[in-house]
C-alpha positions as CSV (number, residue, x, y, z in Angstrom):
1,X,89.2,100.4,119.1
2,X,85.5,101.9,120.3
3,X,85.1,104.0,117.0
4,X,86.6,100.8,114.8
5,X,84.8,98.4,112.7
6,X,87.9,96.4,112.7
7,X,90.6,96.7,114.5
8,X,94.3,95.2,113.2
9,X,97.3,94.1,115.1
10,X,100.2,94.0,112.5
11,X,102.3,91.8,114.7
12,X,101.2,89.6,118.0
13,X,103.3,91.1,120.7
14,X,102.1,93.4,123.3
15,X,99.4,95.9,121.5
16,X,97.8,92.2,120.2
17,X,98.0,91.3,123.8
18,X,96.4,94.6,125.2
19,X,93.9,94.9,122.5
20,X,92.9,91.5,123.1
21,X,92.3,92.1,126.9
22,X,89.8,95.5,126.3
23,X,86.3,94.7,126.2
24,X,84.9,93.6,122.6
25,X,83.8,96.7,120.9
26,X,84.3,95.3,117.4
27,X,86.0,92.7,114.8
28,X,89.1,91.8,115.6
29,X,92.3,90.8,113.5
30,X,95.9,89.6,114.5
31,X,99.0,89.4,111.8
32,X,101.6,87.0,112.8
33,X,104.6,86.4,111.2
34,X,107.7,84.5,112.3
35,X,109.3,85.3,115.6
36,X,105.9,86.2,117.4
37,X,105.2,82.2,117.7
38,X,108.6,81.6,119.5
39,X,108.1,84.4,121.7
40,X,105.7,84.5,124.4
41,X,103.1,86.6,123.5
42,X,100.6,84.8,121.1
43,X,99.9,83.1,125.3
44,X,98.9,85.7,126.3
45,X,96.1,86.8,123.7
46,X,93.0,86.9,124.4
47,X,92.2,83.9,121.7
48,X,88.1,84.2,122.4
49,X,88.1,88.2,121.6
50,X,90.2,87.5,118.1
51,X,87.8,87.1,115.0
52,X,90.6,85.6,112.4
53,X,94.6,85.6,113.2
54,X,96.4,85.7,110.0
55,X,99.4,84.2,109.4
56,X,101.7,85.2,106.2
57,X,102.8,80.8,106.2
58,X,105.3,78.2,106.8
59,X,104.0,74.9,108.9
60,X,106.7,74.9,110.9
61,X,106.2,78.0,111.9
62,X,102.5,76.8,112.9
63,X,103.8,73.9,114.9
64,X,106.0,76.1,117.0
65,X,102.6,78.7,117.5
66,X,100.8,75.5,118.4
67,X,103.2,74.0,121.1
68,X,102.6,77.1,122.6
69,X,98.8,77.4,122.0
70,X,97.8,74.6,121.4
71,X,93.5,75.6,121.6
72,X,94.4,78.4,119.2
73,X,92.2,77.0,116.4
74,X,89.4,76.0,118.6
75,X,89.2,80.0,120.2
76,X,89.5,81.7,116.3
77,X,89.5,81.1,113.3
78,X,93.4,81.0,111.8
79,X,93.9,81.7,107.6
80,X,97.4,81.4,105.9
81,X,98.0,84.7,103.4
82,X,101.8,85.1,102.2
83,X,103.8,88.3,102.2
84,X,103.6,89.8,99.2
85,X,106.2,91.9,96.9
86,X,105.6,95.5,95.7
87,X,106.7,94.1,92.1
88,X,106.8,97.7,91.0
89,X,109.2,99.0,93.6
90,X,111.1,95.9,92.8
91,X,111.6,96.2,89.3
92,X,113.0,93.5,86.7
93,X,116.3,94.1,85.2
94,X,117.2,90.8,82.7
95,X,120.9,90.5,83.8
96,X,123.8,88.2,82.9
97,X,125.1,85.5,85.5
98,X,128.0,87.1,87.4
99,X,129.8,86.4,90.3
100,X,128.6,88.9,92.8
101,X,126.3,87.3,95.7
102,X,124.0,89.1,98.2
103,X,123.3,88.4,101.6
104,X,120.2,91.0,102.5
105,X,119.6,91.4,106.1
106,X,120.2,92.5,109.5
107,X,123.1,90.3,110.8
108,X,121.5,88.1,113.6
109,X,122.1,85.1,115.1
110,X,118.4,83.7,113.3
111,X,120.1,84.2,109.6
112,X,123.2,82.2,110.1
113,X,125.4,84.0,108.7
114,X,128.6,81.8,110.0
115,X,127.6,79.5,107.7
116,X,127.4,81.1,104.5
117,X,131.3,82.4,105.5
118,X,132.4,79.1,105.1
119,X,130.1,78.9,102.1
120,X,132.5,81.6,100.3
121,X,135.2,79.7,101.8
122,X,135.0,76.9,99.4
123,X,133.3,79.0,96.8
124,X,136.8,80.7,96.9
125,X,139.1,78.2,96.6
126,X,137.0,77.1,93.9
127,X,137.1,80.3,91.7
128,X,138.1,83.7,93.8
129,X,136.8,86.0,91.6
130,X,133.4,85.5,93.3
131,X,132.8,88.3,96.2
132,X,130.1,88.6,98.8
133,X,128.0,91.7,100.2
134,X,126.6,91.7,103.5
135,X,123.6,94.2,103.0
136,X,122.1,94.9,106.9
137,X,123.7,96.2,110.0
138,X,124.6,93.7,113.1
139,X,122.5,93.8,115.9
140,X,124.7,90.8,117.9
141,X,128.0,92.5,118.9
142,X,129.6,89.1,119.9
143,X,128.6,88.1,116.4
144,X,129.9,90.9,114.9
145,X,132.9,90.2,116.7
146,X,133.2,86.6,115.6
147,X,131.9,87.9,111.1
148,X,135.0,90.1,111.6
149,X,137.2,87.6,112.8
150,X,136.6,84.5,110.9
151,X,137.0,86.7,107.3
152,X,140.8,87.0,108.9
153,X,141.0,83.7,109.3
154,X,139.4,82.2,106.4
155,X,141.8,85.0,104.5
156,X,138.3,86.5,102.5
157,X,139.3,90.4,103.2
158,X,138.9,90.9,99.2
159,X,136.1,89.0,99.2
160,X,133.4,89.6,101.7
161,X,132.2,93.1,102.6
162,X,129.6,94.7,104.8
163,X,127.9,98.1,103.3
164,X,125.8,98.5,106.1
165,X,122.2,98.9,106.3
166,X,120.1,99.5,102.7
167,X,118.3,102.5,101.8
168,X,117.8,101.6,98.5
169,X,117.5,97.9,98.3
170,X,116.2,97.7,94.7
171,X,119.4,99.8,93.8
172,X,122.5,97.9,96.2
173,X,121.1,94.9,94.3
174,X,121.7,96.5,90.6
175,X,125.5,95.3,90.6
176,X,124.4,91.8,92.0
177,X,123.6,87.8,90.9
178,X,122.7,86.1,93.1
179,X,120.9,86.4,96.4
180,X,121.3,83.8,99.5
181,X,120.5,83.1,102.6
182,X,121.3,81.0,105.7
183,X,118.5,81.7,108.2
184,X,117.6,78.9,110.2
185,X,114.0,79.8,110.0
186,X,112.2,82.0,108.1
187,X,107.8,82.5,107.6
188,X,108.8,83.1,103.9
189,X,112.4,85.4,103.5
190,X,110.4,88.6,102.1
191,X,114.8,89.7,101.2
192,X,114.9,86.5,99.0
193,X,111.8,87.5,97.7
194,X,112.2,91.0,96.8
195,X,115.8,89.9,94.9
196,X,113.9,87.7,93.1
197,X,111.5,90.1,91.7
198,X,114.9,92.1,90.4
199,X,116.4,88.8,88.8
200,X,118.6,87.4,91.3
201,X,119.1,84.2,91.1
202,X,118.0,82.3,94.6
203,X,120.4,80.0,96.2
204,X,118.5,78.8,99.8
205,X,119.7,77.2,102.6
206,X,117.3,74.1,103.1
207,X,115.7,75.8,106.4
208,X,112.7,74.0,107.6
209,X,109.9,75.0,105.4
210,X,111.9,76.2,102.8
211,X,110.2,73.2,100.3
212,X,107.1,74.7,100.6
213,X,107.7,77.9,99.7
214,X,110.2,77.6,97.1
215,X,111.6,75.3,94.0
216,X,113.5,72.0,95.1
217,X,116.4,73.1,93.2
218,X,117.0,76.6,94.6
219,X,118.1,74.5,97.8
220,X,121.3,73.2,99.3
221,X,121.7,71.5,102.8
222,X,125.9,71.6,103.1
223,X,128.2,74.1,101.8
224,X,129.4,71.7,98.6
225,X,125.6,72.5,97.5
226,X,126.0,75.8,97.6
227,X,129.2,76.0,95.6
228,X,127.5,73.6,92.7
229,X,124.6,76.1,92.8
230,X,126.4,79.2,91.9
231,X,128.7,77.7,89.9
232,X,126.1,76.2,87.7
233,X,125.7,77.8,84.5
234,X,121.9,77.7,84.8
235,X,120.7,81.0,84.8
236,X,117.5,81.8,84.3
237,X,116.5,85.6,85.2
238,X,113.1,86.2,83.9
239,X,111.7,83.1,85.1
240,X,112.7,84.7,88.9
241,X,110.2,87.1,88.4
242,X,107.9,85.1,87.1
243,X,108.0,83.1,89.9
244,X,107.4,85.8,92.9
245,X,104.3,87.4,90.1
246,X,102.8,83.9,90.2
247,X,103.5,83.4,94.0
248,X,103.8,86.5,96.4
249,X,103.0,89.8,94.8
250,X,101.7,92.3,96.3
251,X,98.7,92.5,94.6
252,X,97.5,89.2,95.8
253,X,97.9,89.6,98.8
254,X,95.8,92.4,99.1
255,X,92.7,90.8,97.6
256,X,93.0,87.7,99.7
257,X,92.8,90.4,103.0
258,X,89.7,92.8,101.1
259,X,88.3,89.0,100.9
260,X,88.6,89.0,104.6
261,X,87.8,93.2,105.3
262,X,85.0,91.7,103.3
263,X,83.3,89.0,105.1
264,X,83.8,90.9,108.2
265,X,81.8,93.7,107.0
266,X,78.9,91.3,106.0
267,X,79.1,89.9,109.6
268,X,78.8,93.3,110.8
269,X,75.6,94.4,109.0
270,X,73.9,91.0,109.6
271,X,74.4,92.0,113.2
272,X,73.3,95.9,113.0
273,X,70.6,94.5,110.7
274,X,69.3,91.7,113.8
275,X,69.6,94.5,116.6
276,X,67.6,97.0,114.4
277,X,65.3,93.9,113.8
278,X,65.0,92.8,117.6
279,X,64.9,96.8,118.5
280,X,62.2,97.0,117.0
281,X,60.5,94.2,117.7
282,X,61.3,95.2,121.1
283,X,59.1,98.5,120.4
284,X,55.9,96.6,118.9
285,X,55.5,94.4,122.0
286,X,56.0,97.1,124.3
287,X,52.9,98.7,122.2
288,X,51.3,95.3,122.6
289,X,51.2,94.8,126.2
290,X,50.8,98.3,127.3
291,X,54.3,99.1,128.2
292,X,56.4,102.6,127.0
293,X,59.1,102.7,124.7
294,X,60.6,103.6,128.4
295,X,59.8,101.4,130.8
296,X,62.6,99.2,132.2
297,X,64.5,96.3,130.2
298,X,63.6,94.0,132.9
299,X,59.7,94.1,133.0
300,X,60.2,93.6,129.1
301,X,62.6,91.0,129.3
302,X,59.7,89.5,132.3
303,X,56.9,89.9,129.2
304,X,58.4,89.6,126.2
305,X,59.6,86.0,124.5
306,X,61.2,85.7,121.4
């Protein structure tokens, strides 16, 4: 950090805690996503040494953070910069309505994959041609056992598929038509936004803060509403892409980050100019009162008032 003008800590975890507790030698930024707000790390950060906290949005995540660190906003500047999608990496396909549903996430409890199986059971009863594909690894053995058991119990073995980790997400999404999320909480849901950028229709469980991020027509509360959205004739790939372009593009995100850097650089330059001016004034006063440049600072401070 000594050679840094600005130190950026991408996650509010152990490294950010360690950095915040060092003697302050530069401007410090921490970027908090979602899960950190529900962990113990923010309580251990020395926020007085952090110049800016960047969150990715969602007031419910912020409420969780402030419940753990209630004095936060009096210690540091808090700003929001949403996640950004690289629209060149996730190119658009003007696809037709189909029957393949994608669930793009590593499988853990917070993603609530058990609920999507209940949704699929109802959908399968109405139209047995729909298929659900999970793209992600299991991160909880107990959850894996439960999901595989329920696939069998609900007679969905020919309907639900676990495709594992996807190195090339765009390629995996090419034959999909819907992107579904049943998470209990998200900051924004990058998998959702990336799939929307490719032209997939979003079908999103109404997690806390979802209405701040997505239009209400993309949200559902119960499995019957999930089926209604999937079976709806409304299918507008260009609109889903445009939503990401207008609200969550990487270009917009980087512009906002650059504005922060510019602000801090201005402060750094101002401080350096002020330090140089102060040094020049000290030299002038040394000459005025007959002290050498090597005189002890304590002597100078006793004889110089600015």
